[in-house]
C-alpha positions in Angstrom: -9.5 15.4 -14.0 -5.9 14.5 -13.1 -3.6 12.8 -15.5 -2.1 9.4 -15.1 0.9 8.7 -17.3 1.2 5.1 -18.4 4.5 3.5 -19.5 4.3 0.0 -20.8 8.1 -0.5 -21.5 10.1 -1.1 -18.3 13.2 -0.4 -20.3 12.2 3.3 -20.6 11.7 4.0 -16.9 14.7 6.3 -16.7 13.7 8.3 -19.8 10.1 8.6 -18.8 10.8 9.5 -15.2 13.3 12.2 -16.3 10.8 13.7 -18.7 7.8 13.6 -16.3 9.6 15.0 -13.3 11.9 17.5 -15.1 10.0 20.5 -14.0 8.3 19.2 -10.9 10.9 19.4 -8.1 13.2 22.4 -7.5 16.6 22.2 -9.1 19.4 20.7 -7.0 17.0 19.5 -4.2 16.7 16.5 -2.0 13.7 14.2 -2.5 12.4 11.8 0.2 11.4 8.6 -1.5 8.9 6.5 0.3 9.3 2.8 -0.6 8.6 -0.7 0.8 11.9 -2.6 0.7 10.2 -6.0 1.1 10.7 -8.8 3.6 14.2 -10.5 3.5 13.8 -13.6 1.3 10.8 -12.2 -0.7 11.5 -12.8 -4.4 8.8 -10.5 -5.9 9.2 -7.3 -3.9 11.3 -4.4 -5.3 14.9 -5.0 -6.0 17.7 -2.4 -6.4 17.6 -3.2 -10.2 13.9 -2.1 -10.3 14.7 1.3 -8.6 18.0 2.1 -10.2 16.5 3.7 -13.3 14.6 6.1 -11.1 17.8 7.0 -9.2 19.6 7.7 -12.5 16.7 9.9 -13.7 16.6 11.9 -10.5 20.4 12.3 -10.5 20.4 13.5 -14.1 17.9 16.2 -12.9 20.3 17.2 -10.1 17.9 15.6 -7.5 19.2 13.6 -4.5 16.9 10.7 -3.5 16.8 9.7 0.1 14.8 6.5 0.7 12.5 6.0 3.7 10.3 3.4 5.4 9.0 2.5 8.9 9.4 -0.6 11.0 6.7 -3.2 10.9 4.6 -4.5 13.8 4.7 -8.3 13.2 7.6 -10.7 13.8 10.2 -9.8 11.2 13.8 -8.6 10.9 12.2 -5.3 9.9 10.4 -4.7 13.2 13.1 -2.6 14.6 15.2 0.3 13.2 18.4 -1.7 13.5 17.0 -4.9 12.0 15.4 -3.0 9.1 18.6 -1.1 8.4 20.4 -4.4 8.2 17.8 -5.9 5.9 18.1 -2.8 3.6 21.9 -3.3 3.3 21.6 -7.0 2.8 19.3 -6.4 -0.2 21.7 -3.8 -1.6 19.5 -0.8 -1.5 22.1 1.2 0.3 24.1 1.2 -2.9 21.5 3.4 -4.5 21.7 6.2 -1.9 21.1 7.2 1.6 18.1 5.8 3.4 16.2 6.3 6.6 14.3 3.8 8.8 12.1 6.2 10.8 10.6 5.5 14.2 9.7 9.2 14.7 6.1 10.3 14.5 3.7 13.2 14.9 0.0 12.7 16.0 -2.7 13.6 13.6 -6.4 13.1 14.3 -8.5 11.0 11.9 -12.2 10.1 12.1 -11.9 7.1 14.3 -8.4 7.2 15.8 -5.3 9.3 16.3 -2.7 8.5 13.7 1.0 8.6 14.4 2.4 9.8 11.1 6.0 9.4 10.0 7.6 12.8 10.9 10.2 12.9 8.1 7.5 12.4 5.4 5.3 15.3 6.5 8.3 17.6 7.3 10.0 17.1 4.0 9.9 19.7 1.2 9.9 17.1 -1.6 8.4 13.6 -1.6 8.2 10.8 -4.1 6.0 7.8 -3.3 7.1 4.6 -5.1 4.8 1.7 -4.7 4.7 -1.9 -5.9 1.2 -3.0 -7.0 0.2 -6.4 -5.7 -2.5 -8.2 -3.8 -3.2 -8.1 -0.1 -5.3 -10.4 2.2 -7.0 -7.6 4.0 -7.5 -4.9 1.4 -7.6 -6.9 -1.8 -4.7 -5.0 -3.3 -2.0 -2.7 -2.3 -0.7 0.4 -4.1 0.2 4.0 -3.2 -2.5 4.5 -0.6 -1.6 1.4 1.3 2.1 2.2 1.0 1.3 5.3 3.1 -1.6 3.9 5.2 0.5 1.2 6.7 4.1 2.2 5.7 3.8 5.8 6.6 2.5 5.3 10.2 3.8 3.9 13.5 3.6 0.3 14.8 0.8 1.5 17.1 -1.2 2.9 14.2 -0.7 -0.1 12.1 -2.0 -2.3 14.9 -5.0 0.0 15.4 -6.0 -0.2 11.7 -6.2 -4.0 12.1 -7.7 -4.4 15.5 -10.5 -1.7 15.2 -11.7 -3.7 12.2 -12.0 -7.0 14.0 -15.5 -8.5 14.1 -18.0 -8.5 17.0 -21.4 -10.3 17.1 -24.5 -8.2 17.0 -27.0 -11.1 16.5 -27.2 -14.8 16.7 -24.8 -16.7 14.4 -26.4 -19.4 12.2 -23.2 -21.5 12.0 -23.3 -21.6 8.2 -19.5 -21.5 8.0 -19.3 -18.8 5.3 -17.0 -16.6 7.4 -14.7 -19.5 8.1 -14.5 -20.4 4.4 -13.4 -16.9 3.4 -11.2 -15.9 6.4 -7.7 -15.4 4.9 -6.0 -16.0 8.3 -7.8 -19.2 9.3 -8.9 -17.5 12.5 -12.5 -18.7 12.4 -13.8 -22.2 13.2 -17.4 -23.5 13.6 -18.2 -25.1 16.9 -21.6 -26.1 18.2 -23.2 -24.4 15.2 -21.6 -21.0 16.0 -18.5 -19.2 14.6 -15.6 -19.0 17.0 -13.2 -16.2 16.2 -9.6 -16.3 17.3 -8.9 -12.6 17.7 -5.2 -13.2 18.3 -4.8 -14.4 14.7 -7.5 -12.2 13.2 -6.2 -9.6 10.8 -9.2 -7.4 11.1 -9.8 -7.5 7.3 -13.6 -7.2 7.6 -14.1 -9.9 5.0 -16.1 -12.1 7.4 -18.5 -9.1 8.0 -19.0 -8.6 4.3 -19.7 -12.2 3.4 -21.8 -13.2 6.4 -25.3 -14.0 5.0 -26.9 -13.4 8.5 -25.2 -10.0 8.9 -24.5 -10.9 12.5 -21.0 -9.4 12.5 -19.9 -5.8 12.5 -16.5 -4.2 13.0 -15.4 -3.2 16.4 -15.1 0.4 15.2 -14.9 0.7 11.4 -14.3 -1.4 8.3 -10.7 -2.2 7.6 -10.7 -0.3 4.3 -12.1 2.7 6.1 -9.4 2.6 8.8 -6.6 2.0 6.3 -7.8 5.1 4.3 -8.0 7.1 7.5 -4.3 6.3 8.2 -3.3 7.0 4.6 -5.2 10.3 4.5 -3.5 11.5 7.7 -0.3 11.2 5.8 -1.4 12.4 2.4 -3.2 15.5 3.7 0.0 16.6 5.4 2.5 15.8 2.6 4.2 18.8 0.9 2.7 20.2 -2.3 5.8 18.8 -4.1 4.7 15.1 -3.8 4.5 12.8 -6.8 3.5 9.1 -7.1 4.8 6.2 -9.1 3.3 2.7 -9.2 5.1 -0.3 -10.6 2.6 -2.9 -12.0 4.8 -6.0 -12.1 5.2 -9.2 -10.1 1.5 -8.9 -9.3 1.2 -11.5 -6.5 -1.9 -12.6 -4.6 -0.3 -11.5 -1.3 1.8 -8.6 -0.3 5.6 -8.0 0.1 5.5 -8.4 3.9 6.0 -12.2 4.1 8.7 -14.2 2.5 6.2 -15.9 0.2 3.8 -13.4 -1.5 1.9 -16.3 -3.2 1.2 -16.9 -6.8 1.4 -14.5 -9.7 -2.2 -13.5 -10.5 -1.8 -11.1 -13.5 0.7 -10.1 -16.2 3.2 -7.4 -15.8 1.7 -4.1 -17.1 4.3 -1.3 -16.8 4.6 1.8 -14.7 2.1 4.6 -14.0 2.9 8.2 -12.8 0.6 10.8 -11.2 0.2 13.6 -8.7 -3.0 12.0 -7.5 -2.7 9.0 -5.2 -6.3 8.0 -5.5 -6.3 8.1 -9.3 -3.0 6.3 -9.7 -4.3 3.4 -7.6 -7.6 3.2 -9.4 -5.8 3.3 -12.8 -3.5 0.5 -11.6 -6.5 -1.7 -10.8 -8.4 -0.7 -14.0 -5.4 -1.5 -16.2 -4.9 -4.9 -14.6 -8.6 -5.8 -14.9 -8.9 -4.6 -18.5 -5.9 -6.7 -19.5 -7.1 -9.8 -17.5 -10.7 -9.6 -18.4 -12.0 -9.9 -14.8 -11.8 -8.3 -11.4 -8.5 -9.9 -10.5 -8.0 -8.8 -6.8 -11.7 -9.3 -5.9 -11.7 -12.8 -7.4 -8.4 -13.8 -5.8 -8.7 -12.2 -2.4 -12.5 -11.9 -1.9 -12.3 -8.1 -1.4 -13.2 -5.1 -3.4 -9.8 -3.6 -4.3 -11.3 -0.1 -4.6 -12.8 -0.1 -1.1 -10.0 1.8 0.6 -9.4 3.9 -2.6 -13.0 5.2 -2.4 -12.6 6.0 1.3 -9.3 7.8 0.6 -11.0 9.9 -2.0 -13.5 11.0 0.6 -10.9 11.8 3.2 -8.4 13.5 1.0 -10.6 15.2 -1.6 -8.6 13.6 -4.5 -10.9 12.4 -7.2 -11.0 8.8 -8.6 -11.6 10.2 -12.2 -8.5 10.3 -14.3 -7.2 10.8 -17.8 -4.7 8.3 -18.9 -1.9 9.2 -21.2 0.5 6.8 -22.9 4.2 7.5 -22.6 6.1 6.2 -25.7 4.0 3.0 -25.4 
């Protein structure tokens, strides 16, 4: 059973990081830090102030952080290397150290598609995955696994993960309207007692397939959570042995950090968790939020089981969902 270290006090991030990582990475080495810098204008994504304690801790251990992310598929200043580089500088992350916006990939076969994985991540000797825990309209929530399943792959692979989960009819629709009610993208309307799906605006989240009482919808290829986990696992299974994970459980919004507006805050700030196990750290993050809130927060807000892709990732990576949580000066 892998350990997940839990720090409640954000003021002690530097101290805790230094202590937990002190013997993990080789002395005087470079560490590639996978992070989501957030959409320009987004007020709840990471800020340099959030990450500065990590940088100070790493530098005190004679480690040199180099930040990395990949361009996005959708319409955004971050959908090109040059545009994303500009966004990183405008947010001030370049003041923390060197960074890479990578559009270089290697192909790795997964169960249902060929994943184009960020080359620098799988070629690095030391990797640190730093993730912001928040909601997501397709997966219910996003943590370390989603940080890699979407953020560690190419635009083409990002698109495949969404489109192969889009719905197709396998039997007659009753026109009940349940799918339209729960579609987070407003891509379904009811016309002539039948669901009409606008695939151009469909996110492939698989929610309509899960809530349909008639079970007349199935995914084009696989459930979104399955596809996301396949993409993430293609990354995780090829990361170096010296890979560690840190999840920030703060600014927990209903939506993700990709749009300007992430939506409402749906849970209290909880702290920071650390682990070598990406599956356990995400499950622990969800468990801590639910224990504090007294209900299944992401399922209730986003109509999706937040552990769906976590369980698929456990299957594809071999990492177990069981964990032992240990408090750190909390």
